[in-house]
KEKE-3310 file (N, C-alpha, C; in steps of 0.2 Angstrom, whole numbers, plus 5000, padded with zeros to 4 digits):
npx = (4898:4912:4915:4909:4917:4931:4926:4924:4935:4944:4938:4938:4953:4954:4950:4958:4968:4965:4965:4981:4996:5001:5015:5030:5043:5060:5071:5084:5086:5077:5066:5055:5046:5041:5029:5026:5019:5012:5026:5029:5041:5035:5031:5017:5002:4993:4996:5006:5022:5019:5010:4998:4981:4980:4973:4973:4967:4953:4958:4966:4966:4950:4940:4942:4939:4933:4934:4930:4917:4920:4934:4951:4965:4981:4997:5013:5028:5048:5058:5069:5066:5059:5049:5049:5045:5033:5022:5006:4993:4976:4965:4952:4936:4929:4912:4910:4913:4908:4913:4913:4897:4893:4889:4881:4886:4898:4905:4896:4902:4897:4887:4891:4899:4885:4880:4894:4892:4877:4880:4889:4880:4869:4878:4887:4883:4869:4870:4878:4871:4871:4884:4887:4877:4884:4896:4888:4887:4900:4919:4933:4944:4960:4969:4978:4983:4995:4996:5001:4995:4993:4983:4985:4987:4977:4976:4965:4960:4973:4976:4965:4955:4942:4926:4927:4938:4953:4958:4964:4975:4980:4993:5004:5018:5016:5023:5026:5028:5040:5038:5042:5040:5027:5010:4998:4988:4993:4997:4988:4977:4985:4985:4971:4968:4977:4976:4961:4956:4964:4971:4979:4989:5001:5005:5014:5013:5023:5027:5030:5037:5035:5029:5030:5043:5050:5051:5057:5069:5074:5075:5081:5089:5090:5078:5061:5047:5035:5020:5019:5033:5038:5031:5036:5049:5050:5054:5070:5079:5079:5082:5094:5103:5098:5106:5118:5120:5117:5121:5130:5121:5108:5096:5082:5085:5089:5079:5070:5077:5076:5063:5060:5068:5062:5051:5057:5061:5051:5047:5053:5049:5039:5041:5045:5033:5026:5016:5014:5027:5025:5016:5021:5032:5024:5021:5009:5006:5009:5024:5024:5032:5028:5028:5024:5026:5019:5024:5026:5017:5020:5024:5031:5033:5039:5043:5045:5060:5060:5065:5081:5080:5083:5081:5089:5096:5112:5113:5102:5094:5087:5080:5074:5063:5054:5051:5045:5040:5028:5023)
npy = (4834:4836:4834:4844:4855:4851:4852:4863:4870:4867:4873:4888:4888:4887:4898:4907:4906:4907:4921:4924:4931:4926:4925:4918:4921:4914:4919:4919:4920:4918:4905:4898:4902:4918:4928:4939:4953:4962:4971:4968:4962:4949:4939:4928:4932:4922:4911:4899:4891:4877:4875:4876:4883:4900:4913:4930:4938:4950:4964:4960:4958:4957:4950:4938:4921:4911:4894:4890:4899:4915:4916:4921:4925:4927:4934:4929:4931:4929:4943:4943:4935:4943:4947:4930:4916:4916:4913:4908:4909:4902:4912:4913:4923:4935:4941:4952:4952:4942:4928:4927:4923:4906:4897:4884:4885:4894:4906:4921:4936:4950:4949:4947:4960:4966:4963:4970:4984:4986:4982:4993:5003:5001:5001:5013:5025:5026:5028:5040:5053:5067:5068:5062:5071:5084:5080:5077:5090:5097:5095:5094:5090:5085:5078:5074:5059:5049:5034:5017:5008:4993:4980:4976:4987:4994:5015:5016:5005:5004:5013:5017:5028:5040:5041:5059:5064:5060:5066:5055:5047:5035:5024:5015:5009:5023:5034:5053:5061:5075:5093:5098:5086:5086:5086:5076:5062:5062:5073:5082:5079:5083:5096:5099:5098:5103:5117:5119:5114:5115:5107:5103:5092:5082:5066:5053:5037:5021:5003:4986:4974:4979:4977:4987:4994:4984:4981:4994:4992:4983:4985:4990:5004:5012:5007:5005:4999:4996:5003:5003:5001:5014:5023:5020:5025:5037:5036:5036:5042:5037:5028:5026:5032:5021:5010:5016:5014:5002:4995:4984:4973:4960:4957:4958:4965:4978:4984:4985:4995:5004:5006:5015:5025:5030:5036:5046:5051:5056:5065:5075:5080:5084:5097:5104:5110:5124:5130:5121:5122:5135:5134:5125:5133:5143:5138:5134:5121:5102:5090:5075:5058:5038:5024:5006:4990:4975:4963:4962:4969:4984:5001:5015:5031:5050:5067:5076:5090:5104:5116:5110:5104:5098:5106:5106:5103:5101:5095:5087:5084:5075:5079:5074:5074:5071:5056:5041:5025:5012:4998)
npz = (5014:5012:5001:4994:4998:4994:4982:4982:4985:4973:4961:4968:4965:4952:4947:4953:4946:4934:4935:4938:4933:4915:4914:4922:4932:4936:4950:4957:4970:4978:4984:4977:4962:4954:4953:4938:4936:4926:4923:4936:4949:4961:4974:4974:4981:4984:4980:4990:4991:4991:4984:4989:4993:5000:5012:5016:5025:5029:5027:5017:5001:4999:4995:4992:4994:5006:5013:5027:5037:5045:5047:5048:5042:5047:5044:5045:5046:5047:5051:5043:5033:5023:5009:5006:5008:5015:5029:5033:5045:5053:5062:5074:5070:5075:5078:5069:5056:5043:5033:5014:5006:5001:4988:4979:4964:4969:4974:4981:4978:4977:4987:4999:5000:4999:5011:5022:5017:5021:5036:5039:5034:5046:5058:5057:5048:5053:5066:5068:5064:5063:5058:5048:5041:5038:5033:5021:5017:5017:5017:5024:5029:5039:5034:5019:5011:5003:4998:4994:4981:4983:4992:5002:5012:5015:5021:5027:5035:5041:5049:5052:5049:5048:5038:5030:5038:5029:5015:5002:4991:4980:4972:4963:4972:4981:4976:4973:4961:4955:4950:4939:4932:4927:4926:4934:4940:4956:4959:4956:4963:4974:4974:4977:4989:4996:4992:4990:4999:5012:5019:5035:5035:5027:5025:5019:5016:5014:5011:5018:5008:4995:4979:4968:4971:4970:4957:4953:4960:4952:4940:4922:4919:4908:4900:4898:4899:4900:4908:4921:4924:4918:4928:4942:4938:4942:4954:4955:4960:4972:4970:4965:4976:4985:4980:4982:4994:4999:4990:4991:4997:4997:4988:4992:5004:4998:4993:5005:5009:5000:5000:5012:5008:4995:5001:5008:4995:4990:5000:4998:4986:4986:4991:4980:4974:4973:4979:4989:4997:5001:5010:5020:5025:5031:5041:5040:5036:5038:5034:5033:5033:5033:5036:5033:5041:5036:5036:5051:5060:5063:5062:5057:5061:5055:5052:5041:5043:5038:5037:5038:5028:5010:4994:4983:4968:4967:4979:4986:5003:5015:5030:5045:5059:5076:5077:5079:5084:5081:5089)
capx = (4901:4918:4915:4908:4922:4935:4925:4926:4944:4946:4934:4944:4960:4954:4945:4963:4972:4965:4967:4986:4998:5003:5021:5032:5050:5063:5077:5090:5089:5071:5066:5051:5045:5037:5026:5029:5013:5012:5033:5032:5043:5031:5029:5009:5000:4988:4997:5012:5027:5019:5003:4991:4979:4979:4968:4977:4965:4949:4960:4970:4961:4947:4935:4946:4933:4935:4929:4925:4916:4922:4940:4954:4971:4986:5003:5019:5038:5052:5062:5077:5064:5057:5048:5053:5043:5028:5017:5000:4990:4972:4961:4944:4937:4923:4905:4911:4913:4906:4917:4908:4891:4894:4883:4881:4891:4904:4903:4895:4907:4893:4880:4896:4900:4880:4882:4897:4887:4871:4884:4892:4875:4867:4882:4892:4880:4863:4871:4883:4868:4873:4891:4885:4874:4887:4897:4886:4887:4906:4922:4937:4950:4966:4974:4980:4987:4996:4998:5002:4988:4994:4976:4988:4991:4973:4976:4959:4958:4978:4978:4958:4954:4934:4924:4931:4945:4958:4959:4966:4977:4985:4997:5008:5024:5016:5028:5026:5034:5043:5033:5044:5035:5020:5002:4997:4982:4996:4999:4980:4973:4988:4982:4965:4969:4981:4973:4956:4955:4968:4974:4986:4997:5002:5008:5014:5016:5025:5026:5036:5037:5031:5033:5032:5048:5053:5051:5063:5078:5078:5072:5087:5088:5089:5072:5055:5046:5027:5015:5020:5041:5037:5028:5042:5057:5049:5059:5076:5085:5079:5086:5103:5105:5101:5112:5126:5121:5119:5122:5132:5118:5105:5092:5076:5090:5091:5072:5067:5080:5073:5058:5062:5071:5060:5047:5058:5062:5046:5044:5056:5050:5033:5043:5045:5029:5028:5009:5016:5032:5026:5011:5024:5035:5022:5020:5000:5007:5017:5024:5026:5033:5025:5031:5018:5028:5012:5024:5027:5012:5025:5022:5037:5031:5042:5040:5052:5061:5059:5072:5085:5081:5086:5080:5093:5098:5117:5114:5095:5096:5080:5083:5069:5060:5049:5052:5041:5039:5024:5022)
capy = (4841:4835:4833:4852:4860:4849:4857:4873:4874:4866:4881:4893:4887:4886:4903:4912:4904:4911:4928:4924:4931:4920:4923:4914:4921:4913:4921:4912:4923:4916:4899:4899:4905:4924:4933:4946:4956:4972:4970:4968:4954:4949:4934:4927:4934:4920:4902:4898:4888:4870:4878:4877:4891:4903:4917:4937:4943:4953:4969:4960:4956:4955:4946:4930:4916:4905:4889:4891:4903:4917:4913:4927:4924:4930:4932:4929:4930:4932:4951:4940:4933:4948:4944:4924:4908:4920:4909:4911:4904:4906:4912:4916:4930:4940:4941:4959:4953:4936:4927:4925:4918:4900:4894:4878:4886:4896:4913:4929:4941:4955:4949:4950:4968:4971:4962:4974:4990:4985:4982:5002:5008:5001:5004:5019:5030:5027:5029:5046:5055:5072:5069:5062:5076:5090:5079:5080:5098:5099:5092:5097:5084:5085:5073:5071:5054:5047:5029:5013:5004:4987:4979:4974:4990:5002:5015:5017:4999:5002:5020:5019:5036:5041:5048:5066:5061:5060:5067:5051:5046:5029:5024:5011:5015:5028:5040:5057:5064:5085:5097:5099:5080:5089:5084:5067:5061:5061:5079:5087:5077:5087:5103:5100:5095:5109:5123:5120:5108:5117:5102:5103:5087:5077:5060:5048:5029:5016:4997:4983:4970:4983:4976:4993:4995:4978:4983:5002:4992:4976:4987:4992:5011:5013:5002:5005:4994:4996:5010:5001:5006:5020:5028:5020:5028:5044:5036:5032:5045:5036:5020:5028:5032:5015:5008:5018:5014:4998:4989:4978:4969:4955:4963:4961:4970:4983:4985:4987:5002:5008:5008:5021:5033:5032:5041:5052:5057:5059:5071:5082:5080:5088:5102:5107:5111:5132:5131:5117:5124:5141:5134:5125:5139:5150:5135:5131:5112:5100:5084:5066:5051:5032:5015:5002:4982:4969:4955:4960:4974:4988:5008:5021:5039:5055:5073:5083:5095:5109:5121:5108:5099:5106:5101:5110:5098:5100:5090:5087:5080:5076:5078:5072:5075:5067:5049:5035:5018:5011:4991)
capz = (5015:5013:4993:4993:5003:4989:4976:4983:4984:4965:4959:4969:4961:4943:4945:4954:4942:4928:4935:4939:4925:4911:4914:4929:4931:4943:4954:4962:4977:4980:4984:4973:4956:4958:4947:4934:4936:4923:4925:4945:4952:4965:4977:4974:4987:4984:4982:4993:4985:4990:4980:4993:4994:5006:5012:5018:5028:5028:5024:5010:4996:5004:4989:4990:4996:5012:5014:5030:5038:5050:5048:5045:5040:5051:5040:5049:5042:5053:5048:5038:5026:5021:5002:5004:5013:5018:5029:5033:5048:5051:5067:5072:5069:5080:5073:5066:5047:5041:5026:5008:5007:4997:4982:4974:4961:4970:4980:4978:4980:4980:4992:5004:4999:5001:5020:5025:5016:5026:5042:5039:5036:5053:5063:5058:5047:5056:5074:5066:5056:5062:5057:5041:5037:5039:5028:5014:5013:5014:5021:5030:5031:5043:5034:5014:5011:4999:5001:4989:4980:4986:4992:5008:5015:5016:5026:5032:5039:5045:5054:5057:5044:5047:5033:5029:5041:5027:5006:5000:4983:4981:4967:4963:4975:4986:4974:4971:4956:4956:4951:4935:4927:4924:4927:4935:4946:4960:4961:4954:4971:4980:4973:4978:4995:4997:4990:4991:5007:5014:5025:5039:5036:5020:5026:5013:5016:5012:5015:5017:5001:4988:4974:4965:4973:4967:4950:4953:4960:4950:4932:4921:4920:4901:4897:4903:4893:4902:4912:4929:4923:4917:4933:4947:4938:4946:4962:4951:4963:4977:4970:4964:4985:4990:4977:4984:5003:5001:4985:4995:5001:4995:4983:4997:5008:4995:4993:5010:5012:4995:5000:5017:5004:4992:5004:5009:4991:4989:5005:4997:4980:4989:4991:4974:4971:4976:4985:4996:5000:5006:5018:5025:5027:5036:5047:5039:5031:5039:5030:5037:5032:5037:5035:5038:5038:5037:5040:5059:5059:5064:5059:5058:5057:5055:5053:5040:5046:5032:5038:5040:5021:5005:4988:4976:4962:4969:4984:4990:5009:5017:5037:5048:5067:5078:5075:5082:5082:5085:5090)
cpx = (4907:4919:4913:4914:4926:4934:4924:4929:4946:4943:4936:4951:4961:4953:4953:4968:4972:4965:4974:4987:5000:5009:5022:5039:5051:5069:5077:5089:5083:5071:5060:5048:5040:5034:5027:5022:5014:5022:5035:5034:5041:5028:5020:5008:4993:4989:5005:5015:5025:5011:4998:4988:4977:4975:4973:4975:4958:4952:4964:4966:4955:4940:4938:4939:4936:4931:4925:4923:4919:4929:4942:4961:4977:4995:5010:5025:5041:5058:5068:5075:5062:5056:5049:5049:5035:5024:5011:4996:4982:4968:4954:4943:4930:4917:4904:4909:4912:4910:4912:4903:4896:4888:4885:4886:4899:4903:4902:4897:4903:4888:4888:4898:4891:4880:4886:4894:4883:4876:4885:4884:4872:4874:4886:4885:4874:4864:4876:4875:4870:4880:4891:4881:4879:4894:4896:4887:4898:4912:4926:4942:4956:4970:4976:4986:4990:5000:5000:4997:4987:4987:4978:4986:4984:4975:4971:4958:4965:4977:4969:4954:4946:4933:4925:4936:4954:4956:4964:4969:4980:4988:5002:5017:5024:5021:5025:5031:5034:5038:5035:5042:5030:5015:5001:4993:4985:4995:4992:4978:4979:4986:4977:4966:4972:4978:4965:4955:4957:4970:4981:4991:4995:5007:5009:5017:5015:5026:5031:5035:5035:5034:5032:5038:5055:5058:5057:5070:5081:5077:5079:5083:5085:5080:5067:5050:5036:5026:5017:5029:5041:5036:5033:5046:5056:5052:5065:5080:5084:5084:5094:5106:5104:5105:5120:5128:5120:5117:5126:5128:5114:5099:5086:5078:5088:5082:5070:5073:5078:5066:5055:5063:5064:5055:5049:5061:5056:5042:5047:5054:5041:5034:5044:5037:5028:5023:5012:5023:5029:5021:5015:5030:5032:5019:5012:5000:5011:5016:5027:5028:5031:5027:5026:5023:5024:5016:5027:5022:5014:5023:5028:5032:5037:5039:5047:5054:5063:5064:5078:5086:5081:5084:5084:5097:5105:5117:5108:5096:5087:5080:5076:5068:5055:5047:5049:5040:5033:5021:5020)
cpy = (4841:4837:4840:4856:4861:4854:4864:4876:4873:4872:4887:4894:4889:4894:4909:4911:4907:4918:4929:4928:4926:4920:4922:4916:4917:4919:4917:4913:4920:4908:4894:4902:4912:4926:4938:4947:4964:4973:4971:4962:4955:4941:4934:4927:4927:4912:4903:4891:4880:4870:4874:4885:4894:4908:4922:4939:4948:4961:4967:4956:4953:4951:4940:4927:4913:4902:4889:4899:4908:4915:4921:4924:4929:4930:4935:4927:4932:4938:4948:4936:4936:4946:4937:4921:4914:4914:4912:4906:4907:4905:4914:4922:4932:4937:4949:4959:4946:4934:4927:4921:4913:4900:4888:4880:4890:4901:4920:4934:4948:4954:4949:4957:4970:4969:4966:4982:4991:4988:4991:5004:5008:5005:5008:5026:5032:5028:5037:5051:5063:5073:5068:5070:5082:5087:5080:5088:5103:5096:5096:5093:5088:5083:5075:5066:5052:5041:5022:5009:4998:4985:4976:4978:4997:5007:5017:5012:5000:5007:5021:5027:5036:5043:5055:5066:5064:5060:5060:5049:5040:5027:5019:5013:5020:5032:5046:5059:5072:5085:5097:5092:5080:5084:5077:5067:5062:5070:5084:5083:5081:5093:5103:5101:5099:5116:5124:5117:5111:5111:5102:5097:5082:5072:5054:5042:5025:5011:4991:4978:4970:4981:4982:4995:4989:4980:4989:4998:4987:4980:4990:5000:5016:5010:5003:5005:4992:5001:5009:5005:5012:5024:5026:5023:5033:5043:5031:5037:5041:5027:5021:5028:5025:5011:5010:5017:5008:4992:4983:4972:4966:4959:4962:4968:4979:4986:4987:4992:5006:5009:5014:5024:5034:5034:5045:5057:5061:5066:5076:5083:5085:5095:5107:5110:5120:5132:5127:5119:5130:5140:5131:5131:5143:5146:5133:5123:5109:5092:5079:5061:5045:5026:5009:4994:4979:4965:4955:4964:4979:4995:5012:5026:5045:5061:5075:5088:5100:5112:5118:5105:5104:5101:5103:5103:5097:5093:5090:5083:5083:5075:5080:5072:5070:5059:5046:5030:5014:5003:4987)
cpz = (5012:5006:4991:4995:4996:4983:4976:4980:4978:4961:4961:4967:4957:4943:4948:4948:4936:4927:4936:4932:4923:4912:4922:4929:4939:4945:4960:4968:4982:4979:4980:4966:4959:4951:4944:4931:4931:4925:4931:4945:4959:4967:4976:4980:4990:4986:4987:4989:4986:4986:4982:4993:5001:5005:5015:5020:5025:5024:5019:5006:4999:5001:4988:4996:5003:5012:5022:5033:5045:5053:5045:5046:5044:5045:5044:5045:5048:5047:5043:5033:5022:5013:5001:5010:5017:5021:5034:5040:5049:5058:5066:5073:5073:5077:5069:5058:5047:5033:5021:5006:5001:4994:4980:4968:4963:4976:4977:4981:4984:4985:4998:5004:5002:5008:5022:5023:5021:5034:5043:5038:5043:5059:5065:5054:5050:5062:5073:5062:5057:5058:5049:5035:5035:5031:5022:5012:5012:5018:5021:5033:5035:5039:5023:5015:5008:5000:4995:4986:4980:4989:4999:5013:5015:5021:5030:5037:5044:5052:5055:5053:5046:5041:5036:5033:5037:5020:5006:4991:4983:4974:4967:4968:4980:4984:4971:4967:4957:4950:4941:4927:4924:4927:4927:4940:4954:4964:4959:4964:4976:4980:4976:4984:4999:4995:4993:5000:5013:5023:5029:5037:5029:5023:5020:5017:5014:5016:5014:5011:4996:4983:4969:4965:4970:4962:4949:4954:4955:4940:4929:4918:4911:4897:4901:4899:4896:4907:4918:4929:4923:4923:4939:4945:4939:4954:4960:4955:4970:4978:4966:4972:4988:4987:4979:4991:5004:4995:4986:4997:4996:4992:4988:5001:5007:4996:4998:5012:5006:4998:5006:5012:5001:4994:5006:5001:4988:4993:5000:4989:4981:4990:4983:4972:4977:4981:4992:5000:5004:5010:5022:5028:5032:5041:5046:5038:5035:5034:5033:5032:5035:5032:5038:5035:5042:5038:5047:5060:5065:5060:5063:5056:5059:5052:5046:5041:5041:5034:5040:5032:5015:5000:4981:4975:4966:4976:4987:4997:5011:5027:5039:5055:5068:5076:5081:5078:5085:5084:5093)
residu = (MET:HIS:SER:ARG:ILE:ARG:SER:GLY:ILE:ARG:TRP:ILE:GLY:SER:THR:MET:ALA:ALA:LEU:ARG:PRO:SER:SER:VAL:SER:PHE:ASP:SER:SER:VAL:SER:GLY:PRO:THR:ASN:SER:PHE:MET:GLY:LEU:LEU:HIS:LYS:SER:PRO:ILE:PHE:ASP:SER:ARG:LYS:LYS:LEU:VAL:ARG:VAL:GLY:GLU:THR:HIS:LEU:GLY:SER:LEU:PRO:SER:VAL:LYS:ARG:ASN:LEU:VAL:SER:ARG:LEU:GLU:ALA:SER:SER:ASP:SER:LEU:GLY:ARG:GLY:GLN:HIS:LEU:THR:SER:ASN:LYS:MET:GLY:ASN:GLU:MET:GLU:SER:LEU:ASP:LYS:THR:ASP:GLN:GLY:LEU:ASP:PHE:PHE:GLU:GLU:LEU:LYS:HIS:ARG:PHE:LEU:CYS:PHE:LYS:LYS:GLN:LYS:TYR:LEU:GLU:GLU:PRO:GLU:HIS:PHE:GLN:ALA:LEU:ALA:LYS:ALA:GLN:SER:PRO:LYS:PHE:MET:VAL:ILE:ALA:CYS:ALA:ASP:SER:ARG:VAL:CYS:PRO:SER:ASN:ILE:LEU:GLY:PHE:GLN:PRO:GLY:GLU:ALA:PHE:MET:ILE:ARG:ASN:VAL:ALA:ASN:LEU:VAL:PRO:PRO:VAL:GLU:ASN:GLY:PRO:SER:GLU:THR:ASN:ALA:ALA:LEU:GLU:PHE:ALA:VAL:ASN:THR:LEU:GLU:VAL:GLU:ASN:ILE:LEU:VAL:ILE:GLY:HIS:SER:SER:CYS:ALA:GLY:ILE:GLU:THR:LEU:VAL:SER:MET:ARG:ASP:ASP:VAL:ASN:SER:SER:PHE:VAL:GLU:ASN:TRP:VAL:ALA:ASN:GLY:LYS:VAL:ALA:LYS:LEU:ARG:THR:LYS:ALA:ALA:ALA:GLY:HIS:LEU:GLY:PHE:TYR:GLN:GLN:CYS:LYS:HIS:CYS:GLU:LYS:GLU:SER:ILE:ASN:HIS:SER:LEU:LEU:ASN:LEU:LEU:THR:TYR:PRO:TRP:ILE:GLU:ASP:ARG:GLU:ARG:LYS:GLY:LEU:LEU:SER:ILE:HIS:GLY:GLY:TYR:TYR:ASP:PHE:LEU:ASN:CYS:THR:PHE:GLU:LYS:TRP:THR:ILE:ASP:PHE:LYS:ARG:SER:SER:ILE:GLU:LYS:GLU:GLY:PRO:LYS:CYS:LEU:VAL:LYS:ASN:ARG:ALA:PHE:TRP:CYS)
# end
């Protein structure tokens, strides 16, 4: 049994090593190597600084294997070590979800996905037939959610959105480009959600330790050499405001500041779309920001104060109201 476990760990390690980026860069402000992934300066979520295999929970990289069944990992980190020295501990999980099934050759990821789907069908779909029959005819979600593509921050898991409740788009660093930047998947989703589905709320959700924001803060303004850098350049105003307000702080403190600054910048960018601004002005739509700190599992929520905010180029300002902190 022990030999099979060690063999499984070696297989997992070699598999994940093959998936990791080929380039490794070093930053003097952190205690170990950082992975350069498509231009993103980001610590590896798979291996800690001692090269031990770690697992980050069912909602983060859910396809990662686990040697023991019914285990889930909980991320623990103090607020002063944001982005560094992440520590993982294992807790027992209930009967709600099993780990990936082991085979002699390794792990069958799709067998686990099949199991999860059948659980959903039995426990959700077949238990609420009228609800899903109604959804088959039409959808009328109350929320349009713009969130980061990061695998650790799925809004449906964090906020419990059920089928039919939220129309959703996820991109790197949860950015909303202004209307003058032209078409993108994000504003296409916005157009459909606002004009066709007539959602009542737009919620932009950012999060802690965002690799997209780290890339934005660290990259040179005159060089956009990758798809990621070209995309996160949409947040350059938030970067400039961060440098002005927090330039004296360390890199990770600047990133944390920019993570929230970029949310507010995206809220203002939403108002550059005439059909969003019009519905907000008529009281048919509300625009909100959210920030999920997955190191401490807290959530901040606020609403843009439309009447007091401004998108004028000479002095754009985002004033907020109804701020709440969930912990």
